[in-house]
C-alpha positions as CSV (number, residue, x, y, z in Angstrom):
1,M,-17.7,-1.1,23.5
2,Y,-14.6,0.6,23.8
3,E,-14.2,4.2,24.9
4,S,-11.6,4.6,22.0
5,E,-14.6,3.7,19.3
6,I,-15.3,6.4,16.8
7,T,-16.4,6.8,13.3
8,T,-15.2,9.1,10.8
9,T,-16.0,9.7,7.2
10,Y,-13.7,11.7,5.1
11,E,-14.6,12.2,1.2
12,T,-12.3,9.0,-0.2
13,I,-11.9,7.0,2.9
14,Q,-13.8,5.5,6.2
15,F,-12.0,5.6,9.4
16,T,-13.4,3.5,12.1
17,V,-12.2,2.2,15.4
18,V,-13.8,-0.6,16.8
19,D,-13.0,-2.9,19.6
20,R,-9.5,-2.4,19.2
21,V,-8.8,-2.2,15.7
22,G,-8.4,0.5,13.7
23,Y,-10.0,0.4,9.9
24,I,-9.0,2.3,7.1
25,I,-11.2,1.6,4.5
26,F,-11.2,2.6,0.6
27,N,-14.1,4.5,-0.4
28,K,-13.3,5.9,-3.8
29,P,-15.0,3.0,-6.2
30,P,-14.3,1.4,-8.6
31,L,-10.8,0.9,-8.6
32,N,-9.4,3.0,-5.2
33,I,-7.2,5.5,-7.0
34,F,-4.9,7.2,-4.6
35,T,-5.5,10.8,-5.5
36,I,-3.1,13.7,-3.1
37,A,-6.3,14.3,-1.9
38,M,-7.0,10.4,-0.5
39,M,-3.5,9.9,0.4
40,K,-3.5,12.7,2.9
41,E,-6.7,11.3,4.2
42,I,-5.3,8.2,4.8
43,N,-2.3,9.4,6.6
44,D,-4.4,11.9,9.1
45,A,-6.3,8.4,9.9
46,L,-3.0,7.1,10.6
47,N,-1.7,9.8,12.9
48,T,-5.1,9.8,14.6
49,L,-4.4,6.3,15.1
50,T,-0.7,6.8,17.0
51,K,-2.6,8.8,19.5
52,M,-4.8,5.8,20.0
53,Q,-2.6,3.6,22.8
54,K,-5.0,0.5,23.4
55,V,-5.6,0.1,19.6
56,S,-3.7,-3.2,19.1
57,C,-3.7,-3.0,15.1
58,V,-4.8,-1.6,11.8
59,V,-6.5,-2.6,8.6
60,F,-6.4,-1.7,5.2
61,A,-9.5,-3.0,2.9
62,A,-11.8,-1.3,0.0
63,N,-15.7,-1.2,0.3
64,A,-17.7,-3.5,-0.8
65,S,-18.7,-1.8,-3.8
66,S,-15.3,-1.5,-4.9
67,K,-13.6,-3.9,-8.0
68,A,-10.1,-3.8,-6.5
69,F,-8.7,-3.0,-3.3
70,S,-6.4,-0.1,-5.2
71,A,-5.5,0.2,-8.9
72,G,-2.3,2.7,-7.7
73,V,-1.5,6.2,-7.6
74,S,-3.4,8.4,-9.9
75,V,-1.5,8.9,-13.1
76,Q,-3.1,12.1,-13.9
77,E,-1.2,13.3,-10.6
78,H,2.3,12.2,-12.2
79,R,2.6,15.2,-14.1
80,A,5.4,17.8,-13.6
81,E,3.4,20.5,-11.8
82,T,1.5,17.7,-9.2
83,V,4.7,15.0,-9.1
84,Y,6.7,16.1,-6.0
85,Q,3.4,17.1,-4.4
86,M,2.2,13.1,-5.3
87,L,5.5,11.2,-4.4
88,D,5.6,13.3,-1.0
89,S,1.8,12.3,0.1
90,F,2.2,8.9,-0.9
91,H,5.6,8.3,0.6
92,N,4.5,10.1,4.0
93,I,2.0,7.1,4.4
94,F,4.9,4.9,4.6
95,R,6.9,6.9,6.8
96,T,3.7,6.7,9.2
97,L,3.7,3.6,9.1
98,Y,7.3,2.9,9.6
99,N,7.1,4.8,12.8
100,Y,3.4,3.1,13.9
101,A,4.4,0.4,16.0
102,K,1.1,-1.7,15.9
103,P,0.6,-4.6,13.4
104,V,-1.1,-3.5,9.7
105,V,-3.2,-5.8,8.0
106,A,-4.5,-5.8,4.5
107,V,-7.9,-7.3,3.4
108,V,-7.6,-7.5,-0.4
109,N,-10.2,-8.8,-2.1
110,G,-9.3,-7.8,-6.2
111,P,-6.6,-6.1,-7.6
112,A,-3.9,-4.5,-6.0
113,L,-2.0,-2.6,-8.5
114,G,1.0,0.0,-8.4
115,G,1.2,1.7,-5.0
116,G,-1.6,-0.8,-4.0
117,C,0.8,-3.6,-4.0
118,E,3.3,-1.5,-2.5
119,L,0.8,-1.0,0.7
120,V,0.0,-4.1,0.9
121,A,3.7,-5.4,0.9
122,F,4.3,-3.1,3.6
123,C,1.9,-4.7,5.8
124,D,2.7,-7.1,8.1
125,V,0.0,-9.7,8.0
126,V,-2.2,-9.9,4.5
127,I,-5.2,-11.7,3.9
128,A,-6.3,-11.9,0.1
129,S,-9.5,-14.0,-1.7
130,D,-8.7,-15.8,-4.3
131,K,-10.3,-12.7,-6.4
132,A,-6.8,-10.5,-5.7
133,K,-3.9,-10.0,-8.3
134,F,-1.0,-7.9,-7.1
135,G,1.7,-6.3,-9.6
136,Q,4.1,-3.1,-10.4
137,P,3.2,-2.1,-13.8
138,E,4.8,0.9,-13.4
139,I,7.5,0.1,-15.6
140,R,4.8,0.6,-18.6
141,L,4.4,4.5,-18.0
142,G,8.2,5.0,-18.3
143,V,8.7,4.9,-14.1
144,F,9.4,2.8,-11.5
145,P,7.8,1.9,-8.3
146,P,10.0,3.4,-5.1
147,I,8.5,1.4,-2.1
148,A,8.7,-1.6,-4.3
149,A,12.1,-1.4,-5.1
150,I,13.2,-1.1,-1.5
151,I,10.7,-3.8,0.2
152,L,9.9,-6.2,-2.8
153,P,13.7,-7.6,-3.1
154,K,13.4,-8.5,0.6
155,L,10.1,-9.8,0.8
156,V,10.0,-11.7,-2.2
157,G,13.9,-12.5,-3.3
158,L,15.9,-10.0,-5.8
159,K,15.2,-11.9,-8.8
160,K,11.3,-12.4,-8.5
161,A,11.2,-8.7,-7.6
162,S,13.8,-7.2,-10.2
163,E,11.2,-9.8,-12.5
164,L,7.6,-8.2,-11.6
165,I,9.1,-4.9,-11.7
166,Y,10.8,-5.1,-15.1
167,T,7.8,-6.8,-17.0
168,G,5.0,-5.2,-14.9
169,E,3.2,-8.6,-15.1
170,S,0.8,-9.5,-12.0
171,I,0.3,-12.3,-10.2
172,D,-2.7,-14.2,-8.7
173,A,-3.0,-14.8,-4.7
174,L,-1.8,-18.1,-4.3
175,E,1.5,-17.4,-6.3
176,A,2.2,-14.4,-4.2
177,Q,1.2,-16.4,-1.0
178,S,3.9,-18.9,-2.1
179,L,6.4,-15.9,-2.7
180,G,5.9,-14.4,1.2
181,L,3.4,-11.5,0.0
182,V,0.4,-12.8,1.1
183,N,-0.1,-14.9,4.6
184,F,-4.0,-16.3,4.1
185,V,-5.5,-17.4,0.7
186,V,-9.4,-18.0,0.8
187,D,-12.9,-17.9,-0.5
188,E,-14.5,-14.7,-1.1
189,E,-17.1,-15.6,1.0
190,Q,-14.7,-16.7,3.7
191,L,-12.7,-13.5,4.0
192,E,-14.3,-11.5,6.4
193,A,-14.5,-14.4,8.8
194,R,-10.8,-15.4,8.4
195,T,-10.3,-11.8,8.9
196,Q,-12.2,-11.3,11.9
197,E,-10.2,-15.0,13.3
198,V,-6.6,-13.3,12.5
199,L,-7.9,-9.4,14.2
200,G,-8.7,-11.7,17.4
201,L,-5.5,-13.0,17.6
202,F,-4.3,-9.4,18.3
203,T,-6.7,-8.0,20.1
204,G,-6.2,-10.8,22.7
205,Q,-2.4,-9.6,23.3
206,S,-1.1,-6.6,25.3
207,A,-1.0,-3.3,22.7
208,V,2.2,-2.2,24.2
209,A,3.6,-5.8,23.9
210,L,2.3,-5.6,20.1
211,E,3.6,-2.2,19.5
212,A,7.0,-3.2,21.3
213,T,7.5,-6.0,19.0
214,R,6.7,-4.2,15.6
215,R,9.2,-1.8,16.2
216,A,11.8,-4.5,16.8
217,I,11.0,-6.3,13.6
218,L,11.0,-3.3,11.3
219,T,14.4,-1.8,13.0
220,A,15.9,-5.1,12.4
221,Y,14.6,-5.7,8.6
222,Y,14.5,-2.0,7.7
223,P,17.5,-0.4,9.5
224,D,18.0,2.5,6.9
225,F,13.9,2.7,5.8
226,E,13.7,6.3,5.6
227,E,17.6,7.1,4.3
228,T,17.0,5.1,1.5
229,L,13.9,6.2,0.6
230,G,15.3,9.6,0.4
231,K,17.8,8.7,-1.6
232,I,15.5,6.7,-3.7
233,E,12.9,10.1,-4.1
234,E,16.0,12.0,-5.3
235,Q,16.9,9.6,-8.1
236,Y,13.2,9.1,-9.2
237,L,12.4,12.9,-8.8
238,I,15.4,14.8,-10.0
239,Q,17.1,12.1,-12.4
240,L,14.5,10.1,-14.2
241,M,11.2,12.7,-14.2
242,S,13.6,15.3,-16.3
243,L,13.8,12.6,-18.7
244,Q,11.4,12.3,-21.6
245,D,10.1,8.5,-21.9
246,P,8.2,9.0,-18.2
247,K,6.5,12.0,-19.8
248,E,5.4,10.5,-22.8
249,G,4.6,7.1,-20.9
250,I,1.7,9.2,-18.6
251,E,1.0,10.9,-21.4
252,A,0.2,8.2,-23.7
253,F,-1.9,6.3,-20.7
254,L,-3.7,9.4,-20.2
255,E,-4.4,9.6,-24.2
256,K,-5.4,5.7,-24.5
257,R,-2.8,4.8,-26.7
258,E,0.9,3.2,-27.0
259,P,3.7,4.9,-25.7
260,I,6.5,6.0,-28.1
261,W,9.8,5.4,-26.8
262,R,12.9,7.8,-26.9
263,H,14.9,6.0,-24.8
264,K,16.1,9.1,-23.5
C-alpha cells in the first residue's frame, strides 16, 4: 500500500488513488450526465492528482450500476443563464488534462456520447467493452462540440470527424477501434482484467519519465490547444448561442419534441 493512497467520495464522483493509479469514477447513474457541479468535482480531483508525484496514470470510468460511461453535458445547463459557466467548467477539465503530464486512461462500458465522447477522445489509452458506443449528437440540438472540433479530425481524419459531428450518428466499439479512437475492445466480462493489465504497463514505469513523455507528445500533437480552444469558445458563446436555432434545439430536447428550425 502506497503512502499516497486515498479515497474520497464527492457528490457525483468517487476518487481513489491506489497502487500509484488515480481513479475518477463517475457516480451519477444511470447516465452520468455532466452537470456543472460534477465537472467541478472532476477537475478538483484532477488538480489533487497533479500534486501527487508518484502517481503513474489516471483512469476515468463509470460505476458498475451505470448504463453509460457518460451521456454528455447537461442540456438543461445549456440555457443562456448557465451556458458560460457550463462551458467553462467542462473545458477546464481539458485544460487541466492538457497540463497534467501523466497518461490518462478511459474504461468505457456503454455509451460515451457528447461530452463523454470528447473526454474519451482526449484520453491517451481507451479500453472499451463490446457494449460501448461513441457519438457526438450535439448537432441535433443546433450546436456543435468544441472539443471534438479540435481533436477528432486529428484522431480519425477530417472526413470521418466531419461525418460524426455533422450527422450526430454513433459508432460501435469495433468501428471506433478501427478509426483510432479506441485502443482495446474486449468482452464486458474481460474489461476489468484487461484494464489491470494495461495499468500494470504504466505502474511499472518511472512516473517522471511518463510525465516527460506525455508532455512531449501533447506539445507536438496539440501545440496550440489552449489558444485554439479559446477561439472556438468565443465562436460558440458569442456567435452561435446568440442565434435562434440553438435555443430552439435545446428547448425542444427538454420538452421531448422535434425542433422547428428557423435556420437563423
